[in-house]
N, CA, C and O atoms as a DFTB+ gen file, in Angstrom:
432 C
 N C O
     1  1     205.839      43.306     105.575
     2  2     207.130      43.944     105.702
     3  2     207.170      45.181     104.810
     4  3     206.798      45.120     103.638
     5  1     207.616      46.288     105.361
     6  2     207.673      47.542     104.611
     7  2     208.760      47.490     103.550
     8  3     209.846      46.954     103.769
     9  1     208.443      48.059     102.401
    10  2     209.440      48.145     101.341
    11  2     210.454      49.229     101.709
    12  3     210.100      50.191     102.391
    13  1     211.720      49.088     101.265
    14  2     212.773      50.046     101.645
    15  2     212.431      51.489     101.291
    16  3     212.714      52.398     102.072
    17  1     211.825      51.713     100.122
    18  2     211.513      53.093      99.729
    19  2     210.479      53.714     100.663
    20  3     210.442      54.932     100.835
    21  1     209.650      52.882     101.259
    22  2     208.652      53.384     102.188
    23  2     209.307      53.963     103.440
    24  3     208.910      55.027     103.914
    25  1     210.303      53.270     103.973
    26  2     211.016      53.754     105.158
    27  2     211.809      55.014     104.833
    28  3     211.909      55.917     105.664
    29  1     212.368      55.079     103.637
    30  2     213.123      56.260     103.214
    31  2     212.206      57.480     103.182
    32  3     212.608      58.570     103.588
    33  1     210.984      57.300     102.703
    34  2     210.049      58.422     102.639
    35  2     209.698      58.924     104.037
    36  3     209.625      60.134     104.254
    37  1     209.484      58.028     104.975
    38  2     209.185      58.459     106.343
    39  2     210.366      59.216     106.936
    40  3     210.183      60.242     107.591
    41  1     211.569      58.716     106.710
    42  2     212.778      59.351     107.246
    43  2     213.061      60.688     106.570
    44  3     213.788      61.514     107.122
    45  1     212.502      60.913     105.388
    46  2     212.786      62.146     104.644
    47  2     212.303      63.400     105.359
    48  3     212.737      64.502     105.022
    49  1     211.424      63.259     106.329
    50  2     210.901      64.428     107.051
    51  2     211.904      64.985     108.062
    52  3     211.823      66.153     108.442
    53  1     212.851      64.144     108.497
    54  2     213.829      64.588     109.502
    55  2     214.640      65.775     109.005
    56  3     215.221      65.729     107.921
    57  1     214.676      66.834     109.799
    58  2     215.486      67.997     109.483
    59  2     214.873      68.952     108.467
    60  3     215.496      69.951     108.105
    61  1     213.668      68.662     108.005
    62  2     213.018      69.517     107.016
    63  2     212.206      70.617     107.702
    64  3     211.928      70.552     108.899
    65  1     211.837      71.617     106.921
    66  2     210.886      72.629     107.367
    67  2     209.489      72.162     106.981
    68  3     209.335      71.359     106.061
    69  1     208.483      72.654     107.670
    70  2     207.100      72.341     107.349
    71  2     206.795      72.868     105.947
    72  3     207.069      74.030     105.649
    73  1     206.238      72.035     105.103
    74  2     205.937      72.417     103.726
    75  2     204.787      73.429     103.685
    76  3     204.604      74.117     102.681
    77  1     204.023      73.520     104.759
    78  2     202.880      74.431     104.830
    79  2     203.277      75.799     105.377
    80  3     203.086      76.813     104.707
    81  1     203.826      75.834     106.587
    82  2     204.092      77.122     107.252
    83  2     205.573      77.496     107.288
    84  3     205.909      78.641     107.592
    85  1     206.470      76.541     106.979
    86  2     207.899      76.825     106.930
    87  2     208.648      76.703     108.241
    88  3     209.866      76.878     108.270
    89  1     207.947      76.407     109.327
    90  2     208.605      76.307     110.630
    91  2     209.561      75.110     110.663
    92  3     209.308      74.085     110.030
    93  1     210.647      75.252     111.398
    94  2     211.582      74.152     111.660
    95  2     211.700      74.028     113.168
    96  3     212.644      74.538     113.771
    97  1     210.735      73.347     113.775
    98  2     210.660      73.288     115.232
    99  2     210.887      71.898     115.811
   100  3     210.637      71.662     116.993
   101  1     211.361      70.980     114.974
   102  2     211.627      69.629     115.463
   103  2     210.403      68.733     115.510
   104  3     210.503      67.582     115.936
   105  1     209.236      69.236     115.077
   106  2     208.025      68.407     115.102
   107  2     207.614      67.937     113.708
   108  3     206.526      67.387     113.539
   109  1     208.467      68.144     112.714
   110  2     208.112      67.807     111.335
   111  2     208.020      66.288     111.190
   112  3     208.929      65.553     111.575
   113  1     206.900      65.840     110.626
   114  2     206.671      64.410     110.406
   115  2     206.233      64.181     108.960
   116  3     205.897      65.117     108.234
   117  1     206.249      62.922     108.571
   118  2     205.720      62.516     107.280
   119  2     204.223      62.267     107.465
   120  3     203.816      61.188     107.895
   121  1     203.414      63.264     107.141
   122  2     201.964      63.179     107.326
   123  2     201.333      62.475     106.130
   124  3     201.512      62.898     104.988
   125  1     200.597      61.406     106.394
   126  2     199.978      60.608     105.333
   127  2     198.708      61.270     104.792
   128  3     197.978      61.951     105.512
   129  1     198.477      61.044     103.504
   130  2     197.272      61.541     102.832
   131  2     196.035      60.883     103.427
   132  3     195.977      59.661     103.564
   133  1     195.036      61.709     103.782
   134  2     193.803      61.202     104.376
   135  2     192.575      61.675     103.599
   136  3     191.466      61.684     104.134
   137  1     192.767      62.064     102.351
   138  2     191.676      62.632     101.563
   139  2     190.760      61.587     100.944
   140  3     190.796      60.406     101.288
   141  1     189.938      62.070     100.016
   142  2     188.911      61.244      99.390
   143  2     189.427      59.971      98.738
   144  3     188.760      58.938      98.790
   145  1     190.580      60.030      98.138
   146  2     191.092      58.878      97.395
   147  2     192.081      58.036      98.204
   148  3     192.792      57.208      97.634
   149  1     192.134      58.231      99.497
   150  2     193.131      57.526     100.313
   151  2     192.945      56.011     100.287
   152  3     193.927      55.274     100.372
   153  1     191.715      55.533     100.173
   154  2     191.519      54.076     100.151
   155  2     192.112      53.452      98.887
   156  3     192.524      52.292      98.906
   157  1     192.157      54.207      97.798
   158  2     192.767      53.669      96.576
   159  2     194.292      53.741      96.633
   160  3     194.974      53.216      95.753
   161  1     194.827      54.391      97.672
   162  2     196.273      54.513      97.846
   163  2     196.768      53.672      99.032
   164  3     197.852      53.916      99.561
   165  1     195.976      52.696      99.437
   166  2     196.407      51.753     100.464
   167  2     195.756      51.906     101.823
   168  3     195.986      51.073     102.700
   169  1     194.946      52.948     102.034
   170  2     194.324      53.146     103.341
   171  2     193.230      52.101     103.582
   172  3     192.470      51.733     102.687
   173  1     193.191      51.654     104.807
   174  2     192.151      50.725     105.231
   175  2     191.856      50.966     106.699
   176  3     192.365      51.926     107.277
   177  1     191.069      50.141     107.298
   178  2     190.755      50.292     108.715
   179  2     192.025      50.034     109.517
   180  3     192.561      48.925     109.512
   181  1     192.496      51.061     110.201
   182  2     193.723      50.961     110.988
   183  2     194.997      50.951     110.159
   184  3     196.075      50.686     110.690
   185  1     194.889      51.240     108.854
   186  2     196.050      51.225     107.960
   187  2     196.145      52.572     107.253
   188  3     195.167      53.055     106.683
   189  1     197.317      53.166     107.296
   190  2     197.546      54.435     106.605
   191  2     197.807      54.157     105.122
   192  3     198.175      53.044     104.748
   193  1     197.614      55.176     104.287
   194  2     197.994      55.000     102.878
   195  2     199.491      54.711     102.766
   196  3     200.237      54.892     103.728
   197  1     199.921      54.265     101.597
   198  2     201.322      53.951     101.344
   199  2     202.195      55.142     101.742
   200  3     201.780      56.293     101.607
   201  1     203.387      54.866     102.224
   202  2     204.306      55.909     102.679
   203  2     204.815      56.820     101.569
   204  3     205.473      57.820     101.854
   205  1     204.533      56.503     100.330
   206  2     204.901      57.415      99.244
   207  2     204.025      58.667      99.248
   208  3     204.411      59.696      98.692
   209  1     202.853      58.586      99.868
   210  2     201.892      59.679      99.831
   211  2     201.900      60.463     101.142
   212  3     200.945      60.444     101.918
   213  1     203.022      61.154     101.352
   214  2     203.232      61.914     102.589
   215  2     203.600      63.365     102.272
   216  3     204.061      63.692     101.178
   217  1     203.379      64.211     103.267
   218  2     203.807      65.609     103.198
   219  2     204.574      65.922     104.471
   220  3     204.247      65.402     105.537
   221  1     205.585      66.762     104.368
   222  2     206.356      67.182     105.540
   223  2     205.574      68.279     106.259
   224  3     205.526      69.420     105.800
   225  1     204.967      67.928     107.378
   226  2     204.161      68.890     108.136
   227  2     204.589      68.932     109.599
   228  3     204.967      67.911     110.174
   229  1     204.527      70.123     110.195
   230  2     204.775      70.260     111.632
   231  2     203.542      69.751     112.380
   232  3     202.490      69.517     111.785
   233  1     203.689      69.588     113.664
   234  2     202.593      69.070     114.482
   235  2     201.329      69.905     114.321
   236  3     200.241      69.359     114.143
   237  1     201.469      71.230     114.384
   238  2     200.299      72.114     114.304
   239  2     199.595      72.003     112.953
   240  3     198.373      71.861     112.894
   241  1     200.370      72.068     111.866
   242  2     199.776      71.987     110.526
   243  2     199.180      70.604     110.259
   244  3     198.160      70.484     109.581
   245  1     199.821      69.562     110.794
   246  2     199.298      68.205     110.641
   247  2     197.934      68.094     111.312
   248  3     196.999      67.548     110.727
   249  1     197.816      68.605     112.528
   250  2     196.533      68.571     113.243
   251  2     195.474      69.373     112.499
   252  3     194.332      68.931     112.371
   253  1     195.846      70.543     112.011
   254  2     194.898      71.373     111.264
   255  2     194.478      70.688     109.972
   256  3     193.306      70.730     109.600
   257  1     195.420      70.063     109.291
   258  2     195.106      69.377     108.030
   259  2     194.174      68.196     108.279
   260  3     193.206      68.004     107.544
   261  1     194.457      67.411     109.301
   262  2     193.602      66.251     109.583
   263  2     192.185      66.666     109.973
   264  3     191.229      65.943     109.695
   265  1     192.045      67.828     110.617
   266  2     190.719      68.274     111.054
   267  2     190.073      69.300     110.151
   268  3     188.996      69.804     110.469
   269  1     190.709      69.627     109.020
   270  2     190.197      70.643     108.086
   271  2     189.882      71.949     108.807
   272  3     188.917      72.631     108.462
   273  1     190.697      72.304     109.813
   274  2     190.409      73.463     110.661
   275  2     190.578      74.804     109.967
   276  3     189.981      75.790     110.399
   277  1     191.372      74.872     108.904
   278  2     191.589      76.144     108.221
   279  2     190.718      76.292     106.981
   280  3     191.047      77.063     106.079
   281  1     189.630      75.573     106.932
   282  2     188.773      75.614     105.758
   283  2     188.126      76.982     105.599
   284  3     187.809      77.662     106.575
   285  1     187.942      77.360     104.357
   286  2     187.268      78.615     104.030
   287  2     185.765      78.415     103.859
   288  3     185.046      79.361     103.539
   289  1     185.290      77.198     104.068
   290  2     183.885      76.864     103.822
   291  2     183.177      76.451     105.104
   292  3     183.790      75.894     106.014
   293  1     181.875      76.730     105.164
   294  2     181.047      76.278     106.278
   295  2     180.448      74.905     105.991
   296  3     180.216      74.114     106.905
   297  1     180.202      74.632     104.715
   298  2     179.604      73.373     104.308
   299  2     180.566      72.211     104.570
   300  3     181.700      72.249     104.094
   301  1     180.148      71.180     105.311
   302  2     181.036      70.058     105.639
   303  2     181.609      69.356     104.402
   304  3     182.769      68.945     104.409
   305  1     180.812      69.217     103.349
   306  2     181.276      68.567     102.116
   307  2     182.400      69.379     101.486
   308  3     183.414      68.819     101.069
   309  1     182.226      70.695     101.414
   310  2     183.246      71.562     100.833
   311  2     184.509      71.568     101.693
   312  3     185.612      71.655     101.155
   313  1     184.373      71.478     103.008
   314  2     185.536      71.389     103.892
   315  2     186.367      70.153     103.549
   316  3     187.595      70.218     103.496
   317  1     185.691      69.031     103.318
   318  2     186.401      67.786     102.988
   319  2     187.093      67.890     101.634
   320  3     188.225      67.435     101.476
   321  1     186.415      68.487     100.663
   322  2     187.020      68.657      99.340
   323  2     188.257      69.546      99.444
   324  3     189.316      69.211      98.915
   325  1     188.115      70.673     100.127
   326  2     189.250      71.596     100.287
   327  2     190.401      70.908     101.026
   328  3     191.559      71.048     100.630
   329  1     190.096      70.170     102.090
   330  2     191.127      69.474     102.858
   331  2     191.847      68.427     102.028
   332  3     193.067      68.290     102.120
   333  1     191.100      67.687     101.218
   334  2     191.683      66.660     100.373
   335  2     192.607      67.279      99.329
   336  3     193.718      66.795      99.116
   337  1     192.154      68.340      98.685
   338  2     192.956      69.016      97.662
   339  2     194.194      69.673      98.272
   340  3     195.268      69.643      97.671
   341  1     194.055      70.258      99.440
   342  2     195.190      70.879     100.113
   343  2     196.241      69.826     100.465
   344  3     197.439      70.051     100.288
   345  1     195.788      68.681     100.963
   346  2     196.718      67.596     101.303
   347  2     197.481      67.135     100.066
   348  3     198.691      66.918     100.135
   349  1     196.798      66.985      98.946
   350  2     197.468      66.583      97.707
   351  2     198.492      67.624      97.279
   352  3     199.575      67.273      96.812
   353  1     198.159      68.900      97.435
   354  2     199.098      69.978      97.097
   355  2     200.357      69.876      97.951
   356  3     201.466      70.002      97.432
   357  1     200.199      69.651      99.254
   358  2     201.356      69.534     100.144
   359  2     202.210      68.310      99.787
   360  3     203.435      68.352      99.902
   361  1     201.569      67.234      99.359
   362  2     202.315      66.046      98.939
   363  2     203.141      66.360      97.696
   364  3     204.315      65.997      97.616
   365  1     202.528      67.031      96.731
   366  2     203.252      67.401      95.509
   367  2     204.416      68.327      95.844
   368  3     205.511      68.157      95.308
   369  1     204.196      69.302      96.723
   370  2     205.274      70.221      97.117
   371  2     206.385      69.470      97.854
   372  3     207.558      69.804      97.688
   373  1     206.048      68.476      98.654
   374  2     207.057      67.662      99.339
   375  2     207.888      66.889      98.329
   376  3     209.113      66.839      98.441
   377  1     207.231      66.281      97.338
   378  2     207.966      65.556      96.293
   379  2     208.858      66.503      95.504
   380  3     209.982      66.138      95.159
   381  1     208.388      67.701      95.212
   382  2     209.202      68.691      94.503
   383  2     210.442      69.032      95.327
   384  3     211.546      69.113      94.789
   385  1     210.260      69.229      96.621
   386  2     211.388      69.524      97.515
   387  2     212.403      68.394      97.487
   388  3     213.601      68.633      97.331
   389  1     211.927      67.167      97.638
   390  2     212.832      66.017      97.665
   391  2     213.561      65.849      96.334
   392  3     214.731      65.465      96.314
   393  1     212.888      66.131      95.236
   394  2     213.537      66.085      93.925
   395  2     214.624      67.151      93.837
   396  3     215.742      66.869      93.406
   397  1     214.294      68.382      94.247
   398  2     215.269      69.476      94.205
   399  2     216.460      69.235      95.121
   400  3     217.557      69.720      94.847
   401  1     216.259      68.496      96.199
   402  2     217.347      68.153      97.116
   403  2     218.141      66.934      96.640
   404  3     219.106      66.528      97.288
   405  1     217.741      66.359      95.523
   406  2     218.434      65.182      94.993
   407  2     218.086      63.885      95.708
   408  3     218.764      62.874      95.527
   409  1     217.036      63.906      96.517
   410  2     216.637      62.702      97.268
   411  2     215.702      61.806      96.479
   412  3     215.516      60.637      96.813
   413  1     215.115      62.366      95.426
   414  2     214.298      61.598      94.476
   415  2     214.912      61.839      93.112
   416  3     215.153      62.979      92.717
   417  1     215.162      60.757      92.400
   418  2     215.785      60.868      91.083
   419  2     214.935      60.171      90.044
   420  3     214.289      59.160      90.322
   421  1     214.943      60.716      88.857
   422  2     214.268      60.091      87.724
   423  2     215.292      59.192      87.028
   424  3     216.375      59.644      86.658
   425  1     214.947      57.940      86.857
   426  2     215.859      56.963      86.248
   427  2     215.257      56.491      84.935
   428  3     214.061      56.212      84.848
   429  1     216.103      56.407      83.914
   430  2     215.638      55.898      82.616
   431  2     215.467      54.414      82.677
   432  3     215.082      53.795      81.685
């Protein structure tokens, strides 16, 4: 059974702009982290990482991120490193957005 905060994170993508390109085209989703450390964040065979590790991405940016299509490198290893780091950056920017919108709060 999903924890309540997990469902809230998925729903947080509704009505947002893409954290990557800024488009607001109705295709924004909570894109899960698929980088090098995803297995330590809950990913398994047929299982996505925990819903806390998401970025607000449009369909196009999500597809590009999953396929490392915008990589600046020819080397496959470097493409994966760049893709993993980029995904983490988008997750951090999504959390920053949600904090600034008052949707994430720090509690003592």
